[in-house]
C-alpha positions in Angstrom: 208.0 -123.0 99.1 211.5 -121.6 98.5 212.5 -121.2 95.1 211.0 -120.3 91.9 212.9 -122.1 89.7 211.9 -124.2 86.9 211.0 -126.9 89.3 209.9 -125.1 91.9 207.4 -123.0 90.1 205.7 -126.0 88.6 205.7 -127.9 91.8 203.9 -125.0 93.6 201.4 -124.9 90.9 200.6 -128.3 91.0 200.1 -128.2 95.2 197.8 -125.1 94.0 196.0 -127.4 92.4 194.4 -128.6 95.8 191.2 -126.3 96.8 192.1 -127.1 100.2 195.6 -125.7 100.1 197.1 -122.3 99.9 200.7 -122.2 98.5 203.4 -119.1 98.8 206.3 -119.4 96.7 209.4 -117.4 97.6 212.1 -116.4 95.3 215.5 -114.6 96.4 215.6 -112.4 93.2 213.5 -110.2 90.6 211.3 -111.9 87.7 213.9 -112.6 84.7 214.8 -109.9 82.9 214.2 -109.2 79.0 217.7 -110.0 78.2 218.8 -113.2 79.8 215.3 -114.3 77.5 217.5 -114.8 74.8 219.9 -117.4 75.3 222.4 -115.8 73.1 222.4 -113.3 76.6 221.8 -115.2 79.4 225.6 -115.2 79.7 224.7 -111.3 80.3 223.2 -112.3 84.4 226.3 -114.2 85.4 228.3 -112.1 87.8 225.5 -109.8 88.4 223.0 -108.8 91.0 221.1 -111.9 89.8 223.7 -114.9 90.2 224.7 -115.9 93.8 228.7 -115.8 92.8 229.1 -119.2 93.8 232.9 -120.4 93.3 234.0 -124.1 93.7 236.6 -125.3 95.9 240.4 -125.2 94.2 241.0 -128.1 92.0 244.0 -129.1 91.0 242.7 -130.2 87.6 240.3 -127.4 86.9 240.1 -124.0 86.2 244.3 -123.7 86.4 243.8 -120.2 85.2 242.2 -119.1 88.1 244.3 -121.0 90.6 241.8 -124.0 90.4 238.6 -121.9 91.9 235.9 -122.0 89.2 233.2 -120.0 88.9 229.5 -121.6 89.4 227.0 -119.4 88.2 223.3 -120.1 90.0 221.0 -117.3 89.7 218.4 -115.8 91.6 215.6 -115.1 89.7 212.3 -116.7 88.3 213.4 -119.8 86.6 216.5 -118.9 87.9 219.4 -121.4 86.3 218.2 -120.5 82.8 218.8 -117.0 83.8 222.5 -117.9 84.2 222.8 -120.3 81.9 220.7 -119.8 78.7 218.5 -123.3 78.9 216.5 -124.6 76.3 213.4 -124.7 79.3 212.5 -121.1 78.6 210.1 -122.3 75.7 208.7 -124.9 77.6 208.2 -121.8 81.0 206.7 -119.7 78.2 204.3 -122.4 76.4 203.4 -124.9 78.7 204.1 -123.8 82.4 202.2 -121.0 82.3 199.4 -122.8 80.9 199.1 -124.5 84.3 199.3 -121.5 86.6 195.9 -120.4 87.7 
């Protein structure tokens, strides 16, 4: 599997429950840093080495202060969207998902 985001980790864990299968989970970035585990500090990952730094195509009605180009944060760390967006899935990950991983 490629991508240790919220869904990728869960799918890899479920596939690994089959004793006849071997599952390899690959992620481009490191483990989620401590700072991004606190939702208030999650935005510190935006624009850092944890962010792919994607941008949208120029728009006529959005992000006008940036010439119509919007930043589109996408993380490259385990739980990558949570790392860049501060989502509330972090609580689910710690309590539930880790209990599924052998």
